[in-house]
Legacy VTK file of the C-alpha trace (Angstrom):
# vtk DataFile Version 3.0
C-alpha trace
ASCII
DATASET POLYDATA
POINTS 188 float
93.291 118.075 89.413
91.483 120.591 91.513
88.200 122.300 90.849
88.818 125.664 89.193
85.612 127.675 88.919
85.808 130.791 86.774
83.743 133.936 86.967
83.470 134.017 83.159
81.117 131.960 80.977
83.021 128.794 80.178
82.776 126.295 77.365
84.299 122.893 76.741
84.766 120.257 74.131
85.915 116.661 74.211
88.373 115.356 71.631
90.149 112.112 70.829
93.876 111.745 71.405
96.363 108.888 71.371
95.756 108.440 75.112
91.967 108.656 75.001
89.176 111.221 75.147
90.450 114.507 76.625
88.584 117.690 77.448
89.469 121.340 77.072
87.627 124.156 78.849
87.934 127.824 77.925
86.402 131.259 78.227
87.093 134.595 76.535
90.313 135.003 78.567
91.872 131.675 77.604
91.996 128.018 78.573
90.483 127.455 82.009
91.248 123.769 82.298
92.346 120.563 80.660
90.971 117.133 81.431
92.940 113.955 80.871
90.870 110.876 79.993
88.731 109.219 82.619
87.550 105.612 82.358
84.819 106.451 79.830
83.414 109.520 78.018
80.612 110.105 80.522
83.125 110.131 83.381
85.235 112.686 81.511
82.137 114.863 80.947
81.089 114.499 84.578
84.575 115.466 85.805
84.519 118.634 83.687
80.992 119.510 84.865
82.080 119.064 88.484
85.223 121.169 88.004
83.367 123.919 86.125
79.754 124.302 87.287
77.548 125.742 84.550
80.021 124.979 81.746
78.537 124.477 78.268
79.683 121.852 75.751
80.144 123.352 72.293
82.144 123.126 69.100
85.479 124.894 69.541
86.243 128.141 67.712
89.299 128.242 65.424
91.769 129.421 68.105
90.730 126.555 70.382
90.872 124.118 67.437
94.552 125.084 66.958
95.266 124.376 70.632
93.524 121.004 70.332
95.570 120.189 67.216
98.796 120.979 69.096
97.764 118.933 72.142
96.757 116.020 69.899
100.093 116.171 68.061
102.008 116.311 71.362
100.122 113.269 72.644
101.069 111.434 69.427
104.742 112.039 70.158
105.421 115.223 68.188
107.555 117.759 70.060
105.051 120.602 70.330
105.430 123.468 72.755
102.209 124.586 74.385
103.891 127.451 76.254
102.084 130.133 74.222
98.581 128.790 74.939
96.710 131.587 76.748
95.533 130.511 80.190
92.874 132.090 82.374
94.582 131.906 85.750
91.764 133.634 87.609
91.743 132.033 91.044
95.272 130.598 90.735
97.588 131.777 93.520
100.718 133.776 92.739
102.887 130.889 93.944
101.105 128.395 91.702
101.432 130.788 88.745
105.174 130.946 89.296
105.429 127.152 89.511
103.347 126.767 86.340
105.554 129.265 84.496
108.641 127.183 85.306
106.856 123.958 84.322
105.784 125.543 81.017
109.439 126.307 80.262
110.345 122.589 80.276
110.476 121.499 76.636
108.809 118.298 75.439
111.052 115.308 76.047
112.832 116.839 79.049
112.211 116.763 82.787
113.168 118.731 85.884
113.023 117.567 89.475
110.736 119.159 92.044
113.886 120.507 93.695
115.137 122.047 90.459
111.813 123.836 89.994
112.029 125.063 93.593
115.570 126.292 92.982
114.461 128.220 89.891
111.828 129.856 92.074
114.467 130.757 94.668
112.945 128.577 97.374
114.051 125.454 99.216
110.759 123.586 99.255
110.334 120.840 96.669
107.244 119.588 98.517
105.455 122.931 97.946
106.235 122.610 94.240
104.719 119.113 94.199
101.606 120.336 95.996
101.241 123.192 93.532
101.538 120.833 90.570
98.915 118.604 92.182
96.500 121.555 91.926
97.338 122.155 88.255
94.054 122.590 86.351
95.920 122.734 83.012
97.601 119.292 82.868
99.555 118.733 79.630
99.370 122.463 78.783
101.179 123.146 82.051
103.247 119.958 81.775
103.338 118.860 85.400
104.178 115.355 84.153
107.647 116.706 83.241
108.499 117.295 86.903
109.882 114.214 88.649
111.423 113.203 91.963
115.162 113.590 92.507
115.745 109.934 93.318
114.963 108.763 89.802
111.341 108.023 90.695
108.357 109.602 89.021
106.812 111.399 91.965
103.083 111.912 92.231
100.441 112.582 89.601
96.865 113.421 90.522
95.146 112.636 87.203
93.214 109.449 86.547
95.713 106.582 86.391
98.207 108.323 88.690
101.870 107.537 88.145
101.151 105.154 85.260
99.531 108.038 83.331
102.541 110.239 84.105
104.892 107.508 82.896
102.848 107.083 79.717
103.001 110.829 78.967
106.774 110.870 79.528
107.222 107.788 77.331
105.193 109.394 74.515
107.539 112.386 74.678
110.679 110.226 74.914
111.596 112.203 78.041
115.067 112.180 79.543
116.946 114.105 82.199
119.690 115.754 80.180
120.761 116.768 76.700
122.989 113.734 76.069
121.845 111.511 73.201
120.093 108.251 73.933
120.875 104.978 72.170
117.926 105.718 69.856
119.447 109.087 68.922
122.787 107.467 68.108
121.348 104.820 65.750
119.041 107.144 63.806
LINES 1 189
188 0 1 2 3 4 5 6 7 8 9 10 11 12 13 14 15 16 17 18 19 20 21 22 23 24 25 26 27 28 29 30 31 32 33 34 35 36 37 38 39 40 41 42 43 44 45 46 47 48 49 50 51 52 53 54 55 56 57 58 59 60 61 62 63 64 65 66 67 68 69 70 71 72 73 74 75 76 77 78 79 80 81 82 83 84 85 86 87 88 89 90 91 92 93 94 95 96 97 98 99 100 101 102 103 104 105 106 107 108 109 110 111 112 113 114 115 116 117 118 119 120 121 122 123 124 125 126 127 128 129 130 131 132 133 134 135 136 137 138 139 140 141 142 143 144 145 146 147 148 149 150 151 152 153 154 155 156 157 158 159 160 161 162 163 164 165 166 167 168 169 170 171 172 173 174 175 176 177 178 179 180 181 182 183 184 185 186 187
């Protein structure tokens, strides 16, 4: 995840999830960043402080509490869409915004390839899509983990834990490439 300083006063909170202690940063315009778990709580705090100089830890207001509840439910395996979460994209390039919009349209439990995202953008550059997702300051909310390589491999993931974290997120969601039922769907 890249540093994403905002010109607005920013706040953050840490909260427990099924995958560990996550962080959410926000200002009056919306969510400014999401932090996946680091090795320990102090590392998670330090990562947020580095990404957002001057940020203040505080209890979340009710609108942020609802976002946290949805993220927590998603990370417990519930199919929750986070596509309506307001994001402060100040400092995010137009290209990255477009990539993030496509990524946000991927429902929980589904994936697209980098090439498919590029195609939806009307470009022929899957690598640029991957680079954009590597700069994603809103991991999970902008579900970059749902974008995979065309050859059946995961592709990159810049959060702590790398590809194993990406695989864990996809497994929690029961992700698959298409709409056809899995064996688990057929026996339930």
